N, CA, C, O and CB atoms as a CASP TS submission, in Angstrom:
PFRMAT TS
TARGET T0000
AUTHOR 0000-0000-0000
METHOD Language model
MODEL 1
PARENT N/A
ATOM      1  N   UNK     1      63.321  96.907 111.934  1.00  0.00           N
ATOM      2  CA  UNK     1      63.823  96.275 110.688  1.00  0.00           C
ATOM      3  C   UNK     1      62.941  95.375 109.697  1.00  0.00           C
ATOM      4  O   UNK     1      62.989  94.147 109.763  1.00  0.00           O
ATOM      5  CB  UNK     1      64.873  95.474 111.102  1.00  0.00           C
ATOM      6  N   UNK     2      61.738  96.387 108.326  1.00  0.00           N
ATOM      7  CA  UNK     2      61.558  95.832 107.888  1.00  0.00           C
ATOM      8  C   UNK     2      62.437  95.478 106.430  1.00  0.00           C
ATOM      9  O   UNK     2      63.133  96.334 105.883  1.00  0.00           O
ATOM     10  CB  UNK     2      60.598  96.086 108.107  1.00  0.00           C
ATOM     11  N   UNK     3      62.285  94.092 105.910  1.00  0.00           N
ATOM     12  CA  UNK     3      62.565  93.602 104.775  1.00  0.00           C
ATOM     13  C   UNK     3      61.427  93.625 103.761  1.00  0.00           C
ATOM     14  O   UNK     3      60.229  93.366 103.877  1.00  0.00           O
ATOM     15  CB  UNK     3      63.034  92.393 105.000  1.00  0.00           C
ATOM     16  N   UNK     4      62.304  94.084 102.553  1.00  0.00           N
ATOM     17  CA  UNK     4      61.241  94.007 101.410  1.00  0.00           C
ATOM     18  C   UNK     4      61.530  93.218 100.737  1.00  0.00           C
ATOM     19  O   UNK     4      62.710  93.333 100.403  1.00  0.00           O
ATOM     20  CB  UNK     4      60.977  94.999 100.622  1.00  0.00           C
ATOM     21  N   UNK     5      60.766  91.937 100.082  1.00  0.00           N
ATOM     22  CA  UNK     5      61.038  90.898  99.398  1.00  0.00           C
ATOM     23  C   UNK     5      60.847  91.239  97.805  1.00  0.00           C
ATOM     24  O   UNK     5      59.770  91.745  97.488  1.00  0.00           O
ATOM     25  CB  UNK     5      60.195  89.794  99.932  1.00  0.00           C
ATOM     26  N   UNK     6      61.548  91.065  97.070  1.00  0.00           N
ATOM     27  CA  UNK     6      61.271  91.372  95.754  1.00  0.00           C
ATOM     28  C   UNK     6      60.605  90.190  95.294  1.00  0.00           C
ATOM     29  O   UNK     6      60.575  89.121  95.904  1.00  0.00           O
ATOM     30  CB  UNK     6      62.463  91.748  94.946  1.00  0.00           C
ATOM     31  N   UNK     7      59.831  90.546  93.684  1.00  0.00           N
ATOM     32  CA  UNK     7      59.309  89.174  93.457  1.00  0.00           C
ATOM     33  C   UNK     7      59.670  89.520  92.082  1.00  0.00           C
ATOM     34  O   UNK     7      59.238  90.539  91.543  1.00  0.00           O
ATOM     35  CB  UNK     7      57.672  88.673  93.887  1.00  0.00           C
ATOM     36  N   UNK     8      60.430  88.716  91.524  1.00  0.00           N
ATOM     37  CA  UNK     8      60.446  88.813  89.660  1.00  0.00           C
ATOM     38  C   UNK     8      59.259  87.699  89.022  1.00  0.00           C
ATOM     39  O   UNK     8      58.864  86.597  89.403  1.00  0.00           O
ATOM     40  CB  UNK     8      62.343  88.175  88.890  1.00  0.00           C
ATOM     41  N   UNK     9      58.926  88.561  87.894  1.00  0.00           N
ATOM     42  CA  UNK     9      58.173  87.888  86.636  1.00  0.00           C
ATOM     43  C   UNK     9      58.931  88.160  85.476  1.00  0.00           C
ATOM     44  O   UNK     9      59.083  89.203  84.839  1.00  0.00           O
ATOM     45  CB  UNK     9      56.681  88.422  86.372  1.00  0.00           C
ATOM     46  N   UNK    10      59.593  86.465  85.254  1.00  0.00           N
ATOM     47  CA  UNK    10      59.576  86.993  83.359  1.00  0.00           C
ATOM     48  C   UNK    10      59.094  86.899  82.383  1.00  0.00           C
ATOM     49  O   UNK    10      58.782  85.710  82.439  1.00  0.00           O
ATOM     50  CB  UNK    10      60.231  86.822  82.660  1.00  0.00           C
ATOM     51  N   UNK    11      58.750  87.240  81.437  1.00  0.00           N
ATOM     52  CA  UNK    11      57.675  87.559  80.469  1.00  0.00           C
ATOM     53  C   UNK    11      58.480  87.020  79.053  1.00  0.00           C
ATOM     54  O   UNK    11      59.593  87.440  78.740  1.00  0.00           O
ATOM     55  CB  UNK    11      57.197  89.374  80.496  1.00  0.00           C
ATOM     56  N   UNK    12      57.745  86.058  78.295  1.00  0.00           N
ATOM     57  CA  UNK    12      58.612  86.177  76.942  1.00  0.00           C
ATOM     58  C   UNK    12      57.648  86.007  75.886  1.00  0.00           C
ATOM     59  O   UNK    12      56.657  85.283  75.787  1.00  0.00           O
ATOM     60  CB  UNK    12      59.833  85.044  76.764  1.00  0.00           C
ATOM     61  N   UNK    13      58.320  87.073  74.921  1.00  0.00           N
ATOM     62  CA  UNK    13      57.055  87.355  74.086  1.00  0.00           C
ATOM     63  C   UNK    13      57.137  86.363  72.774  1.00  0.00           C
ATOM     64  O   UNK    13      57.851  86.796  71.869  1.00  0.00           O
ATOM     65  CB  UNK    13      56.991  89.057  73.603  1.00  0.00           C
ATOM     66  N   UNK    14      56.590  85.265  72.580  1.00  0.00           N
ATOM     67  CA  UNK    14      56.851  83.961  71.470  1.00  0.00           C
ATOM     68  C   UNK    14      56.875  85.020  69.917  1.00  0.00           C
ATOM     69  O   UNK    14      57.575  84.802  68.928  1.00  0.00           O
ATOM     70  CB  UNK    14      55.122  82.427  71.499  1.00  0.00           C
ATOM     71  N   UNK    15      56.067  85.963  70.072  1.00  0.00           N
ATOM     72  CA  UNK    15      55.817  86.451  68.571  1.00  0.00           C
ATOM     73  C   UNK    15      56.999  87.261  68.200  1.00  0.00           C
ATOM     74  O   UNK    15      57.220  87.817  67.125  1.00  0.00           O
ATOM     75  CB  UNK    15      54.434  87.378  68.371  1.00  0.00           C
ATOM     76  N   UNK    16      57.750  87.232  69.316  1.00  0.00           N
ATOM     77  CA  UNK    16      58.960  88.572  68.710  1.00  0.00           C
ATOM     78  C   UNK    16      60.164  87.684  69.272  1.00  0.00           C
ATOM     79  O   UNK    16      61.151  88.416  69.199  1.00  0.00           O
ATOM     80  CB  UNK    16      58.873  90.634  69.628  1.00  0.00           C
ATOM     81  N   UNK    17      60.638  86.133  69.931  1.00  0.00           N
ATOM     82  CA  UNK    17      61.638  85.799  70.223  1.00  0.00           C
ATOM     83  C   UNK    17      61.737  84.705  68.773  1.00  0.00           C
ATOM     84  O   UNK    17      60.716  84.094  68.458  1.00  0.00           O
ATOM     85  CB  UNK    17      61.685  85.338  71.792  1.00  0.00           C
ATOM     86  N   UNK    18      62.882  84.543  68.041  1.00  0.00           N
ATOM     87  CA  UNK    18      63.630  84.557  67.437  1.00  0.00           C
ATOM     88  C   UNK    18      64.119  82.929  67.923  1.00  0.00           C
ATOM     89  O   UNK    18      64.440  82.567  66.791  1.00  0.00           O
ATOM     90  CB  UNK    18      64.360  85.830  67.546  1.00  0.00           C
ATOM     91  N   UNK    19      64.312  82.091  68.517  1.00  0.00           N
ATOM     92  CA  UNK    19      64.971  81.432  69.697  1.00  0.00           C
ATOM     93  C   UNK    19      66.186  80.959  69.585  1.00  0.00           C
ATOM     94  O   UNK    19      66.446  79.758  69.657  1.00  0.00           O
ATOM     95  CB  UNK    19      64.320  80.435  70.141  1.00  0.00           C
ATOM     96  N   UNK    20      67.495  82.371  69.300  1.00  0.00           N
ATOM     97  CA  UNK    20      68.361  82.540  69.122  1.00  0.00           C
ATOM     98  C   UNK    20      69.042  81.417  69.903  1.00  0.00           C
ATOM     99  O   UNK    20      69.803  80.613  69.364  1.00  0.00           O
ATOM    100  CB  UNK    20      68.524  83.707  69.232  1.00  0.00           C
ATOM    101  N   UNK    21      68.601  81.396  71.736  1.00  0.00           N
ATOM    102  CA  UNK    21      69.192  80.812  72.946  1.00  0.00           C
ATOM    103  C   UNK    21      69.979  81.003  73.896  1.00  0.00           C
ATOM    104  O   UNK    21      70.409  80.247  74.767  1.00  0.00           O
ATOM    105  CB  UNK    21      69.559  80.148  72.787  1.00  0.00           C
ATOM    106  N   UNK    22      70.278  82.924  73.493  1.00  0.00           N
ATOM    107  CA  UNK    22      70.868  83.862  74.358  1.00  0.00           C
ATOM    108  C   UNK    22      70.774  83.570  75.596  1.00  0.00           C
ATOM    109  O   UNK    22      71.605  83.355  76.478  1.00  0.00           O
ATOM    110  CB  UNK    22      70.429  85.026  74.229  1.00  0.00           C
ATOM    111  N   UNK    23      69.364  83.595  75.545  1.00  0.00           N
ATOM    112  CA  UNK    23      68.927  84.431  77.043  1.00  0.00           C
ATOM    113  C   UNK    23      68.943  82.509  77.754  1.00  0.00           C
ATOM    114  O   UNK    23      68.710  82.583  78.960  1.00  0.00           O
ATOM    115  CB  UNK    23      66.646  85.749  77.028  1.00  0.00           C
ATOM    116  N   UNK    24      69.039  81.788  77.544  1.00  0.00           N
ATOM    117  CA  UNK    24      68.851  80.816  78.191  1.00  0.00           C
ATOM    118  C   UNK    24      70.868  80.661  78.582  1.00  0.00           C
ATOM    119  O   UNK    24      71.365  80.681  79.708  1.00  0.00           O
ATOM    120  CB  UNK    24      67.816  79.545  77.187  1.00  0.00           C
ATOM    121  N   UNK    25      71.381  80.566  77.671  1.00  0.00           N
ATOM    122  CA  UNK    25      73.152  80.170  77.632  1.00  0.00           C
ATOM    123  C   UNK    25      73.112  80.923  78.888  1.00  0.00           C
ATOM    124  O   UNK    25      72.881  80.188  79.849  1.00  0.00           O
ATOM    125  CB  UNK    25      74.450  80.834  76.162  1.00  0.00           C
ATOM    126  N   UNK    26      73.329  82.674  79.302  1.00  0.00           N
ATOM    127  CA  UNK    26      73.566  83.297  79.809  1.00  0.00           C
ATOM    128  C   UNK    26      73.130  83.472  81.639  1.00  0.00           C
ATOM    129  O   UNK    26      73.707  83.904  82.637  1.00  0.00           O
ATOM    130  CB  UNK    26      73.324  83.939  78.925  1.00  0.00           C
ATOM    131  N   UNK    27      71.628  82.784  81.294  1.00  0.00           N
ATOM    132  CA  UNK    27      71.043  83.160  83.063  1.00  0.00           C
ATOM    133  C   UNK    27      72.293  81.970  83.485  1.00  0.00           C
ATOM    134  O   UNK    27      72.824  80.942  83.066  1.00  0.00           O
ATOM    135  CB  UNK    27      68.716  82.585  83.708  1.00  0.00           C
ATOM    136  N   UNK    28      72.320  83.124  84.843  1.00  0.00           N
ATOM    137  CA  UNK    28      73.077  82.326  86.170  1.00  0.00           C
ATOM    138  C   UNK    28      72.526  81.625  86.628  1.00  0.00           C
ATOM    139  O   UNK    28      73.202  80.694  87.066  1.00  0.00           O
ATOM    140  CB  UNK    28      73.476  82.880  87.240  1.00  0.00           C
ATOM    141  N   UNK    29      70.944  81.527  86.875  1.00  0.00           N
ATOM    142  CA  UNK    29      70.189  80.205  87.746  1.00  0.00           C
ATOM    143  C   UNK    29      69.438  79.459  86.510  1.00  0.00           C
ATOM    144  O   UNK    29      68.440  78.762  86.695  1.00  0.00           O
ATOM    145  CB  UNK    29      68.834  80.783  89.160  1.00  0.00           C
ATOM    146  N   UNK    30      69.923  79.639  85.440  1.00  0.00           N
ATOM    147  CA  UNK    30      69.123  78.828  84.370  1.00  0.00           C
ATOM    148  C   UNK    30      67.554  78.531  84.882  1.00  0.00           C
ATOM    149  O   UNK    30      67.103  77.514  85.409  1.00  0.00           O
ATOM    150  CB  UNK    30      69.944  77.311  84.087  1.00  0.00           C
ATOM    151  N   UNK    31      67.147  79.298  84.671  1.00  0.00           N
ATOM    152  CA  UNK    31      65.372  80.270  84.680  1.00  0.00           C
ATOM    153  C   UNK    31      64.905  79.632  83.599  1.00  0.00           C
ATOM    154  O   UNK    31      64.001  78.797  83.559  1.00  0.00           O
ATOM    155  CB  UNK    31      65.226  82.286  84.344  1.00  0.00           C
ATOM    156  N   UNK    32      65.673  80.133  82.569  1.00  0.00           N
ATOM    157  CA  UNK    32      65.143  79.876  81.410  1.00  0.00           C
ATOM    158  C   UNK    32      65.409  78.277  80.358  1.00  0.00           C
ATOM    159  O   UNK    32      66.451  77.721  80.707  1.00  0.00           O
ATOM    160  CB  UNK    32      65.620  81.100  80.787  1.00  0.00           C
ATOM    161  N   UNK    33      64.870  77.736  79.530  1.00  0.00           N
ATOM    162  CA  UNK    33      65.158  76.398  79.205  1.00  0.00           C
ATOM    163  C   UNK    33      64.178  76.340  77.866  1.00  0.00           C
ATOM    164  O   UNK    33      63.235  77.120  77.995  1.00  0.00           O
ATOM    165  CB  UNK    33      64.819  75.258  80.519  1.00  0.00           C
ATOM    166  N   UNK    34      64.167  75.517  76.455  1.00  0.00           N
ATOM    167  CA  UNK    34      63.769  75.459  75.343  1.00  0.00           C
ATOM    168  C   UNK    34      63.127  73.804  75.398  1.00  0.00           C
ATOM    169  O   UNK    34      63.543  72.708  75.775  1.00  0.00           O
ATOM    170  CB  UNK    34      64.965  75.893  74.318  1.00  0.00           C
ATOM    171  N   UNK    35      61.471  74.530  74.592  1.00  0.00           N
ATOM    172  CA  UNK    35      60.759  73.733  74.764  1.00  0.00           C
ATOM    173  C   UNK    35      61.100  72.463  73.786  1.00  0.00           C
ATOM    174  O   UNK    35      62.216  72.215  73.329  1.00  0.00           O
ATOM    175  CB  UNK    35      59.588  74.339  74.705  1.00  0.00           C
ATOM    176  N   UNK    36      59.726  71.600  73.530  1.00  0.00           N
ATOM    177  CA  UNK    36      60.506  70.243  72.078  1.00  0.00           C
ATOM    178  C   UNK    36      60.693  71.293  71.023  1.00  0.00           C
ATOM    179  O   UNK    36      61.658  71.272  70.260  1.00  0.00           O
ATOM    180  CB  UNK    36      59.126  68.584  71.198  1.00  0.00           C
ATOM    181  N   UNK    37      59.646  72.324  70.984  1.00  0.00           N
ATOM    182  CA  UNK    37      60.295  72.565  69.703  1.00  0.00           C
ATOM    183  C   UNK    37      60.768  74.225  69.792  1.00  0.00           C
ATOM    184  O   UNK    37      60.063  75.156  69.406  1.00  0.00           O
ATOM    185  CB  UNK    37      59.155  72.191  68.365  1.00  0.00           C
ATOM    186  N   UNK    38      61.956  74.336  70.318  1.00  0.00           N
ATOM    187  CA  UNK    38      63.174  75.213  70.434  1.00  0.00           C
ATOM    188  C   UNK    38      62.157  76.455  71.110  1.00  0.00           C
ATOM    189  O   UNK    38      62.828  77.487  71.099  1.00  0.00           O
ATOM    190  CB  UNK    38      64.154  75.587  68.733  1.00  0.00           C
ATOM    191  N   UNK    39      60.886  76.703  71.648  1.00  0.00           N
ATOM    192  CA  UNK    39      60.661  78.140  72.384  1.00  0.00           C
ATOM    193  C   UNK    39      61.096  78.657  73.667  1.00  0.00           C
ATOM    194  O   UNK    39      61.164  77.722  74.465  1.00  0.00           O
ATOM    195  CB  UNK    39      59.446  78.323  72.541  1.00  0.00           C
ATOM    196  N   UNK    40      61.379  79.632  74.127  1.00  0.00           N
ATOM    197  CA  UNK    40      61.964  79.908  75.377  1.00  0.00           C
ATOM    198  C   UNK    40      60.494  79.463  76.326  1.00  0.00           C
ATOM    199  O   UNK    40      59.316  79.607  76.000  1.00  0.00           O
ATOM    200  CB  UNK    40      62.616  81.699  75.489  1.00  0.00           C
ATOM    201  N   UNK    41      61.038  78.923  77.509  1.00  0.00           N
ATOM    202  CA  UNK    41      59.737  78.779  78.350  1.00  0.00           C
ATOM    203  C   UNK    41      60.414  78.923  79.774  1.00  0.00           C
ATOM    204  O   UNK    41      61.482  78.341  79.967  1.00  0.00           O
ATOM    205  CB  UNK    41      58.822  77.209  78.111  1.00  0.00           C
ATOM    206  N   UNK    42      59.696  79.853  81.013  1.00  0.00           N
ATOM    207  CA  UNK    42      60.477  79.560  82.157  1.00  0.00           C
ATOM    208  C   UNK    42      59.895  78.798  82.870  1.00  0.00           C
ATOM    209  O   UNK    42      58.794  78.751  83.418  1.00  0.00           O
ATOM    210  CB  UNK    42      60.850  80.519  82.867  1.00  0.00           C
ATOM    211  N   UNK    43      61.061  77.994  82.782  1.00  0.00           N
ATOM    212  CA  UNK    43      61.054  76.342  83.346  1.00  0.00           C
ATOM    213  C   UNK    43      61.262  76.947  84.860  1.00  0.00           C
ATOM    214  O   UNK    43      60.220  76.617  85.426  1.00  0.00           O
ATOM    215  CB  UNK    43      62.594  75.002  82.650  1.00  0.00           C
ATOM    216  N   UNK    44      61.980  77.582  85.701  1.00  0.00           N
ATOM    217  CA  UNK    44      62.075  77.998  86.662  1.00  0.00           C
ATOM    218  C   UNK    44      61.674  78.814  87.519  1.00  0.00           C
ATOM    219  O   UNK    44      61.925  78.572  88.700  1.00  0.00           O
ATOM    220  CB  UNK    44      62.595  78.065  86.603  1.00  0.00           C
ATOM    221  N   UNK    45      60.987  79.933  87.181  1.00  0.00           N
ATOM    222  CA  UNK    45      60.550  81.449  87.893  1.00  0.00           C
ATOM    223  C   UNK    45      60.719  81.188  89.074  1.00  0.00           C
ATOM    224  O   UNK    45      61.697  81.775  89.538  1.00  0.00           O
ATOM    225  CB  UNK    45      59.059  82.081  87.743  1.00  0.00           C
ATOM    226  N   UNK    46      60.063  80.409  89.933  1.00  0.00           N
ATOM    227  CA  UNK    46      60.630  80.930  91.442  1.00  0.00           C
ATOM    228  C   UNK    46      62.665  81.003  91.477  1.00  0.00           C
ATOM    229  O   UNK    46      63.132  81.076  92.613  1.00  0.00           O
ATOM    230  CB  UNK    46      59.906  79.409  92.874  1.00  0.00           C
ATOM    231  N   UNK    47      63.259  80.990  90.797  1.00  0.00           N
ATOM    232  CA  UNK    47      64.772  80.779  90.609  1.00  0.00           C
ATOM    233  C   UNK    47      65.524  82.049  90.482  1.00  0.00           C
ATOM    234  O   UNK    47      66.632  82.234  90.985  1.00  0.00           O
ATOM    235  CB  UNK    47      65.069  79.943  89.360  1.00  0.00           C
ATOM    236  N   UNK    48      64.843  82.939  89.759  1.00  0.00           N
ATOM    237  CA  UNK    48      64.756  84.536  89.161  1.00  0.00           C
ATOM    238  C   UNK    48      65.113  85.550  90.543  1.00  0.00           C
ATOM    239  O   UNK    48      64.420  85.888  91.502  1.00  0.00           O
ATOM    240  CB  UNK    48      62.875  84.950  88.458  1.00  0.00           C
ATOM    241  N   UNK    49      66.804  85.908  90.074  1.00  0.00           N
ATOM    242  CA  UNK    49      67.185  86.439  90.034  1.00  0.00           C
ATOM    243  C   UNK    49      66.705  88.484  90.176  1.00  0.00           C
ATOM    244  O   UNK    49      67.009  89.273  91.071  1.00  0.00           O
ATOM    245  CB  UNK    49      67.569  85.655  89.330  1.00  0.00           C
ATOM    246  N   UNK    50      66.038  88.677  89.122  1.00  0.00           N
ATOM    247  CA  UNK    50      66.007  89.679  88.387  1.00  0.00           C
ATOM    248  C   UNK    50      67.327  90.378  87.888  1.00  0.00           C
ATOM    249  O   UNK    50      67.368  91.563  87.558  1.00  0.00           O
ATOM    250  CB  UNK    50      65.269  90.445  89.023  1.00  0.00           C
ATOM    251  N   UNK    51      68.471  89.461  87.866  1.00  0.00           N
ATOM    252  CA  UNK    51      69.847  90.175  87.455  1.00  0.00           C
ATOM    253  C   UNK    51      69.353  90.278  85.520  1.00  0.00           C
ATOM    254  O   UNK    51      70.245  90.256  84.672  1.00  0.00           O
ATOM    255  CB  UNK    51      71.677  88.855  87.979  1.00  0.00           C
ATOM    256  N   UNK    52      68.216  90.358  85.218  1.00  0.00           N
ATOM    257  CA  UNK    52      68.133  91.241  83.944  1.00  0.00           C
ATOM    258  C   UNK    52      68.649  90.908  82.928  1.00  0.00           C
ATOM    259  O   UNK    52      68.078  91.263  81.897  1.00  0.00           O
ATOM    260  CB  UNK    52      68.575  92.355  84.019  1.00  0.00           C
ATOM    261  N   UNK    53      70.143  89.963  82.786  1.00  0.00           N
ATOM    262  CA  UNK    53      70.886  89.287  82.035  1.00  0.00           C
ATOM    263  C   UNK    53      69.941  88.710  80.470  1.00  0.00           C
ATOM    264  O   UNK    53      69.927  89.216  79.349  1.00  0.00           O
ATOM    265  CB  UNK    53      71.456  88.124  83.077  1.00  0.00           C
ATOM    266  N   UNK    54      69.492  87.926  80.810  1.00  0.00           N
ATOM    267  CA  UNK    54      68.462  88.185  79.454  1.00  0.00           C
ATOM    268  C   UNK    54      67.399  89.216  78.807  1.00  0.00           C
ATOM    269  O   UNK    54      66.916  89.022  77.691  1.00  0.00           O
ATOM    270  CB  UNK    54      67.735  87.322  79.492  1.00  0.00           C
ATOM    271  N   UNK    55      67.163  90.046  79.407  1.00  0.00           N
ATOM    272  CA  UNK    55      66.474  90.804  79.010  1.00  0.00           C
ATOM    273  C   UNK    55      67.598  91.828  78.348  1.00  0.00           C
ATOM    274  O   UNK    55      67.033  92.475  77.466  1.00  0.00           O
ATOM    275  CB  UNK    55      65.531  91.208  80.051  1.00  0.00           C
ATOM    276  N   UNK    56      68.970  92.190  78.467  1.00  0.00           N
ATOM    277  CA  UNK    56      69.605  92.962  78.577  1.00  0.00           C
ATOM    278  C   UNK    56      70.218  92.635  76.772  1.00  0.00           C
ATOM    279  O   UNK    56      70.284  93.399  75.809  1.00  0.00           O
ATOM    280  CB  UNK    56      70.425  92.869  80.013  1.00  0.00           C
ATOM    281  N   UNK    57      70.572  91.203  76.920  1.00  0.00           N
ATOM    282  CA  UNK    57      71.422  90.226  75.375  1.00  0.00           C
ATOM    283  C   UNK    57      70.366  89.956  74.798  1.00  0.00           C
ATOM    284  O   UNK    57      70.588  89.478  73.686  1.00  0.00           O
ATOM    285  CB  UNK    57      72.391  88.580  75.544  1.00  0.00           C
ATOM    286  N   UNK    58      68.954  90.072  75.125  1.00  0.00           N
ATOM    287  CA  UNK    58      67.834  89.876  73.556  1.00  0.00           C
ATOM    288  C   UNK    58      68.000  90.544  72.805  1.00  0.00           C
ATOM    289  O   UNK    58      67.850  91.761  72.909  1.00  0.00           O
ATOM    290  CB  UNK    58      66.411  90.047  73.488  1.00  0.00           C
ATOM    291  N   UNK    59      68.520  89.685  71.390  1.00  0.00           N
ATOM    292  CA  UNK    59      68.271  90.487  70.357  1.00  0.00           C
ATOM    293  C   UNK    59      67.149  91.128  69.891  1.00  0.00           C
ATOM    294  O   UNK    59      67.230  92.064  69.096  1.00  0.00           O
ATOM    295  CB  UNK    59      68.568  89.989  69.590  1.00  0.00           C
ATOM    296  N   UNK    60      65.948  90.639  70.384  1.00  0.00           N
ATOM    297  CA  UNK    60      64.984  90.657  69.493  1.00  0.00           C
ATOM    298  C   UNK    60      63.708  91.904  71.123  1.00  0.00           C
ATOM    299  O   UNK    60      62.621  92.421  70.865  1.00  0.00           O
ATOM    300  CB  UNK    60      64.462  88.415  68.792  1.00  0.00           C
ATOM    301  N   UNK    61      64.173  91.947  72.028  1.00  0.00           N
ATOM    302  CA  UNK    61      63.898  92.616  73.253  1.00  0.00           C
ATOM    303  C   UNK    61      62.200  91.758  73.128  1.00  0.00           C
ATOM    304  O   UNK    61      61.132  92.323  72.891  1.00  0.00           O
ATOM    305  CB  UNK    61      64.095  94.693  73.215  1.00  0.00           C
ATOM    306  N   UNK    62      62.402  90.422  73.349  1.00  0.00           N
ATOM    307  CA  UNK    62      61.542  89.750  73.345  1.00  0.00           C
ATOM    308  C   UNK    62      61.189  88.907  74.594  1.00  0.00           C
ATOM    309  O   UNK    62      60.381  87.979  74.604  1.00  0.00           O
ATOM    310  CB  UNK    62      61.736  89.197  72.383  1.00  0.00           C
ATOM    311  N   UNK    63      62.070  89.465  75.884  1.00  0.00           N
ATOM    312  CA  UNK    63      62.042  89.646  77.402  1.00  0.00           C
ATOM    313  C   UNK    63      62.074  90.384  77.837  1.00  0.00           C
ATOM    314  O   UNK    63      62.823  91.331  77.598  1.00  0.00           O
ATOM    315  CB  UNK    63      62.614  89.316  78.045  1.00  0.00           C
ATOM    316  N   UNK    64      60.886  90.260  79.094  1.00  0.00           N
ATOM    317  CA  UNK    64      61.000  91.776  80.144  1.00  0.00           C
ATOM    318  C   UNK    64      60.846  91.143  81.246  1.00  0.00           C
ATOM    319  O   UNK    64      60.037  90.233  81.431  1.00  0.00           O
ATOM    320  CB  UNK    64      59.785  93.148  80.049  1.00  0.00           C
ATOM    321  N   UNK    65      62.001  91.814  82.433  1.00  0.00           N
ATOM    322  CA  UNK    65      61.421  91.074  84.041  1.00  0.00           C
ATOM    323  C   UNK    65      60.753  92.544  84.609  1.00  0.00           C
ATOM    324  O   UNK    65      61.014  93.722  84.364  1.00  0.00           O
ATOM    325  CB  UNK    65      63.074  90.292  85.432  1.00  0.00           C
ATOM    326  N   UNK    66      59.756  91.865  85.497  1.00  0.00           N
ATOM    327  CA  UNK    66      59.090  92.352  86.081  1.00  0.00           C
ATOM    328  C   UNK    66      59.431  92.315  87.150  1.00  0.00           C
ATOM    329  O   UNK    66      59.556  91.186  87.623  1.00  0.00           O
ATOM    330  CB  UNK    66      58.211  92.118  85.917  1.00  0.00           C
ATOM    331  N   UNK    67      59.788  93.669  88.166  1.00  0.00           N
ATOM    332  CA  UNK    67      60.349  93.867  89.435  1.00  0.00           C
ATOM    333  C   UNK    67      59.056  94.001  90.201  1.00  0.00           C
ATOM    334  O   UNK    67      58.116  94.608  89.688  1.00  0.00           O
ATOM    335  CB  UNK    67      61.377  95.112  89.548  1.00  0.00           C
ATOM    336  N   UNK    68      58.959  93.455  91.424  1.00  0.00           N
ATOM    337  CA  UNK    68      57.514  94.296  92.317  1.00  0.00           C
ATOM    338  C   UNK    68      58.339  93.653  93.664  1.00  0.00           C
ATOM    339  O   UNK    68      59.195  92.778  93.789  1.00  0.00           O
ATOM    340  CB  UNK    68      55.252  93.558  91.959  1.00  0.00           C
ATOM    341  N   UNK    69      57.564  94.627  94.677  1.00  0.00           N
ATOM    342  CA  UNK    69      57.809  94.695  95.737  1.00  0.00           C
ATOM    343  C   UNK    69      57.331  94.021  97.246  1.00  0.00           C
ATOM    344  O   UNK    69      57.344  94.902  98.106  1.00  0.00           O
ATOM    345  CB  UNK    69      57.729  95.608  95.601  1.00  0.00           C
ATOM    346  N   UNK    70      57.008  92.985  97.663  1.00  0.00           N
ATOM    347  CA  UNK    70      56.081  92.422  98.661  1.00  0.00           C
ATOM    348  C   UNK    70      56.833  92.991  99.806  1.00  0.00           C
ATOM    349  O   UNK    70      57.976  93.375 100.053  1.00  0.00           O
ATOM    350  CB  UNK    70      55.855  90.739  98.670  1.00  0.00           C
ATOM    351  N   UNK    71      55.890  92.897 100.290  1.00  0.00           N
ATOM    352  CA  UNK    71      55.750  94.103 102.209  1.00  0.00           C
ATOM    353  C   UNK    71      55.805  93.336 103.369  1.00  0.00           C
ATOM    354  O   UNK    71      55.739  93.880 104.472  1.00  0.00           O
ATOM    355  CB  UNK    71      53.968  95.045 102.648  1.00  0.00           C
TER
END
């Protein structure tokens, strides 16, 4: 049996983000954090499980999760 491993990439559009913090508050793996200016940054990308909660809850559509399968 061959297992495919998924890799998730978290993309945050700083132009669209209004820094509300919803994505940070609801991320189950604490992948996202805010920097000293309040901007959302992907602090721990390797911990992302591609649940897409941040993407779904973002009121400004500023977050996109891209999932690729590595074989």
